[in-house]
N, C-alpha and C positions, 0 to 999 in steps of 0.2 A: 237341325245341327247335330252332328254325330256325338253321342256320348261314349263313356266308357273309357278304359285305360289306353286304347288305340288313338285317341285324338291327338294328344301330344307328339306320339311317335310319327303321326302323319304329317306334321309341319315340317316342310323342307328347311335345311340349315341354311342360313346365308352367310357369306364371307364377305369381309370388307366393311368396316363400320361406317364408312361414308354413305352407305345405302340405307342407314338405320330409319330415316324417316320416310321410307317408300311405303305407302299404306297397302300396297299388294302383298307385302311381306307378313302381315298381321292377320291372323284368323280368329273369328270370334269364339270365345269359350262357350261351350254348351250351356243351355239355361239351368240344367241341373247340377251343375259344378258349384263349388264354393271356394271363396277367398279366405285365406288365412293371413292374419296380420298380428304383428307383434312388436311391442317397442318398450323401452326403459322409461319408466316414470322419473321424472326430474333427472334426465340424463346430463342436462346442462351442470347441474350440482356435482354429479360424478365425474364429469370432465374437469370441472373447476378443482376437484380433489385429486386429479391426475390419475383417475381410475380408468385410463383410456382402455387398457387391455381387458378389463373386467366387462367393460361395456361391450367391446367387440366380441368377447367370447359368448356373451349373452345372446347377441344377435345371430352369430354363426351357430350357436347351439340349436335354434329353432330348426334350422336347415338339416343340421345332422340328426336330430331327433325324428323329424318326419321322414326323412330318407331311410333310415334304420327301421321305423314303424312300417314303411311301405316295402321293406325287404328289398331295397335297392331300385325299385321301379323309378323311372325317370319321371319327373313332373315339374312343371314350371315354377321357379322360384326366383327372388332377387334378394340380395344382402343390402341392407341399408345402413350399416354402421352400428346404430343403437337398436336395430330391430331387424325384421324380415318379413317379406310377404310371399305368398305362394298360392297355388290354385290345385284343388284337387277333385277327382271325380266322386260320385255319390258311393261307389264301392269302397273308396279309401276314406270316407269322412270320419268314420268312428275312429279308425287307427290314428287319424291325424289329430282329431280332438283330444284323443288320450296323450298323444305325444306332446301337444300344446300344454295341457294341463299339468303334465309332469314337469315340462321344461320351466314353467313359471314357478312351480315349487322349488326346483333345483336352484334356479337364479335367485330366489330369496334365501334359502338356506345356506348354499354354498358360496355365492357371490355377494350376498347382502345388498342386493338390489330388488327393486320391484318391477315386474314385467307385466304389462297388460297384454292379453291375448284375445282374439276374437275370430269368429268364423261367419263370414257374411255370404248369404246366397246370392249367385249371380243373378237370379230373378229379381232379387230386391234391388240390386244396383241398376237393373234396366228399368224397373219400375220408376226410377228417378230421372229417366231420360239418358242415362249414361251408358257406357259399354265397358267390357274388358276384352280386349283383342290382344293375342299373343304372337310373337315371332321367336325364332330360334337363332341366336347369333353364335357362330363357331369361332372363336378366337384362335383356335388351332385345330389340326386334324384330329386331335385327341377328345375334344370336349365342345359341348354347346351348352349354353344357358339361355334363360327366357328374357325377352323383352316384353314390356306391356304398355299398351295405350288404350285411349278411350275414356280416361277420367274415372274408371271405376276403382282402381287401387287407391287413388287419392280420397275417394268418397268412403271406402272401407276404412282407411286409416282414421279419417275425421270421425266416422260413426263409432269406432273403437274408443277414441278419446273422449266421446260422449258417454260412454259407457253402454253402448248398444251392442248387441250379439255377442256379449262377453262369454268367454269360456272359464268357469271357476277353476281355481288352482286344485291340483291333486291333493290327496291328504298328505300330512306332513311326513317326511321320509321317503316320499316316492322319487325315484330317479329315473329319468329317461335313459334310454340307451344312446350314448354319446359316443360310441365306438368310432374311431377314425378322426375325432376332432382333437387338434393339437395346437401349440403355438411354439414352436421349438426354435424359430428363426429369430434373430435379432432385428431391431429396427433397421430401416435402409435410408441413411442419409441422402439428402438431395445431392446430385452430381452436377446439376445444370445451373443451380442458384436457389430454387426453393421447392417445396412441395405444396402444391395448390389443390384444396378440395374446392370442387365446383359442383353447385346445385343450381339448375335452371328450370323454373316452372312457368307455365303460360299465365299470363295476367288474366284477371277475371274479364270474360267477355272478349278475349283476345282472338283476333282473326287467325283461324288455324293455319293458313297459307303463310301469313307474315311470320308466325311462331315457327313453322317448319324451316323457313328461310334463315331465321336466326340461328337455330340449331345446326343447320347445315353449314352456315358459315363459320360458326364455333368449331365444329368437327374439322373443317378444311384448314383452319388456322393450327389446330393441334396437329394434324396429319403432316404438315409441313416440318414439324419439329423432329429432330432425330429419334428414330424408333417410336414415333407417335407419342413422345412425351411419357413413355412407359416408366413407372417408378421402381420397378425391379431390375437391379443391375444384370447385364448379360450373363455374368457368371452365377447368377442366383443370389439370394440374400445372404447375409453373414450368418454362420453358424458357430456357436460357442457351447461350452459345456462348464457347469450346469446351465441349461437354458433359463432365460428370463421368465419363461412361462411355465416352469417346472410345477409350481403349486396348482395352477389352473388345470394342467393337464391330470394331475393326480386327482383333483376333485371331480374330473370326468369319469373316473373308473368307479366300477360298482363293486361293493362287497368289501368288508373288512374295515379296520380303523384307518384313518386318514394317514397316520404315520406310516403304516405298512404300505399303504398305496404310493406314498411319496418315495419310500425306499424302492418299490418296484420300478416306478417311473425314473428315478435317478439311474439305476442300473440300466434299464433299457435305453435311456437317451444317451448314456455313455457309450453303449455299443453302437448306436446309430451315429454318433459323433465319430467315432473311430473308422466306421466304414466310410463316412463321408469324406472325413479328413484325409484318410490314406488311399481313397479310391479303391476300396476293396469290393470285388464282385462277390456277392453272396446269393447262392441259389441263381434265381432268374433276375435279381436286382442288379441294376448297372448304375452306380451313383451318377456318372456324367449325364446319362440319358434322363434320369430323374431330374437333375438340376435343370436341364433343358426344358423338360416338361413343365417344371415349377414356373419358369419365365413364362412360357407360352400359354399356360393356364392360368395366369393371374388376371383376377377379375377386377381390372381398374377403372372400367368404364362400362356404363350400362344406361337402360332407359326405362322408366317405370312412372309413366305419366309426366316425366321430366328427365332431364339429362343430368347424371351423375358421373363425375370423374374425379380421380386423384391423379395429379400430373406432376412429373418432374419438370419444372419450367425454367426456362431462361427469364430474365426481367423483361426482355423485349416480348415474350409470348404473354406474360402476365399483363403487360400494359395493353397489348392488342386485344386480349380477351376482355380486360376491364372496360376499354373504350367501346367495344362493340356491344357489350352487355349494357352499359350505362345508356348508349344511344337507344337500344331496343326499350329499355325500361322507361326512358322519357317519352317514347312513342306509345306507351301502354301495351306493349306487346309480351314482355316478360317480367317475372319476379326472379331475383336470383340472390344467391349467398356465396361468398368467396371466403376461404380461410387458409392464409399462408402459414407454413411451418417449416421446420428444418428437415423433417424425415417422415417416411412412410412406415406402416407395419403390416405384417401379414398374420392372418389366422387361417389354418389349413384343415381341410377336410378330405382326408386320404383313407377311404374304406379299404383300399389294398394299394401297397407300394408297388405291387406287380402289375397293376392296371395303369392305363395312360389317361384315365379320366379324372384323376383327382384335381380338386378345384381349390384355389387359393385367394381368399378374400382379402382385398387391399383397402386400408383406410389411412387417413392421415395419423401420424403418431403423436400429434399434440392437439387433439380436438376433432380433426376429420370431419365427416360428414355432419356430425351433431353441431359442431360449431358452425359450419356453413349454413345449417338450417336456422340456427339462432341469428345468423346475419340476415338471412332471408325474412324472418319474422320481424325483425327490426326494420327492414325496408317496408314491408306491409304496414307497420304501425306509423 
C-alpha cells in the first residue's frame, strides 16, 4: 500500500451521499500511518451543565491544531461533537503528536475540560483483525472530507478510553495554533419541527450486508426530506454582534492577556458583522458567496464506522427513522442513539475567508452527538 502524503490526495472524491456504503469508494490506509483520536472526559456532565459550545470547540480544536501543524496539507479527519479522529502519514506523526498534546493542555487550561488524546498505529489495528479504510465525500464543489470504515476508528477510540496509546499533555501554558477556529454564528432553530442527532453503529457480530441495507434505507428516508434535512438555513446561520462565541474565540488567540485578546476579537467581529450585515465587498471577499459556501460546506452528516447526522426533521421523518432503526435493532443489526432538540449549532474552521474550502462543523445545540451517544450506550446496557 502506498505511503506518504500523496495517499489521501489520490483518493477520488465522490458526490452524492446515497453512495456512502459502496465499499469500492474506500481505500485502505497504508500500514505505517497512524490514527489520532480525542474526546472529552465526562462530556455528559459538561452537556448537563449546558457547556455545549465548549465541548464542540474542544472537538473542533483538534482538527484546527493538526491542520495548522501540517501547514494546511489535506489529511483525513472527522468531527465527532465531543472529540475528533484523523489519520496521518509517518512524516506528519511528530507534528500531529505535538498538536494533540498542546490541544489537550489548552482544553484543560482555557475550557476547563479534560481531553483524552491518543495515536494508534494502523498496524496495531490490523493486528486485531480490523481495518481502516478511507473515502472522500464532496458535499460541494469547494470541499471534501473523509469517511472511515473497517472498524478501526471504533477500536482506536475504545483503546484510548482504556488508556492505551495515550499522548501526554504538553507542559502548562503550551497553546496550539488554532488560527481559523471560530464560533461567530448563533444557534440555528429547527424550521421543520426538531433537530435530531442521529448515531447508528453496527451491532456486535451484525451481518455487514444487513447493516449496509439499514444505513442505505436511513439515507434514502432523509434524502426525500427537503434539502436532505440540512439544518443550516438556505440564507446561512444567524449572525449577531457581539457573538455568543466571543470568549471562546479570544481564547484561541495566542499572546497577551486574555482581556486584550477579547478586545481584539470584539473589534474584529464588529468589522465582520458590519461587512456581512450590509453586504460589503472587501478586497476579494464577497459576503453572499461566503454565506452560500457556509451552507454548502456544512458538515452535518458523515460516516466513521457508523452513521452520524444532525437533521432538521419533520415529525413524520423522525417517526420513520425511529421505526426503521427500532426494527433493525430488534433484528440484531444496529445499535443507535437519537437525541431531539430545538436547534443546531455551528463551529467554523476558516483558515482563509478568501478560499472556498472552509469547513463548518454542525452539532445539536442542546446535547447533540454526545447525548445521542449516551442514548446508544443506554440501549447497549
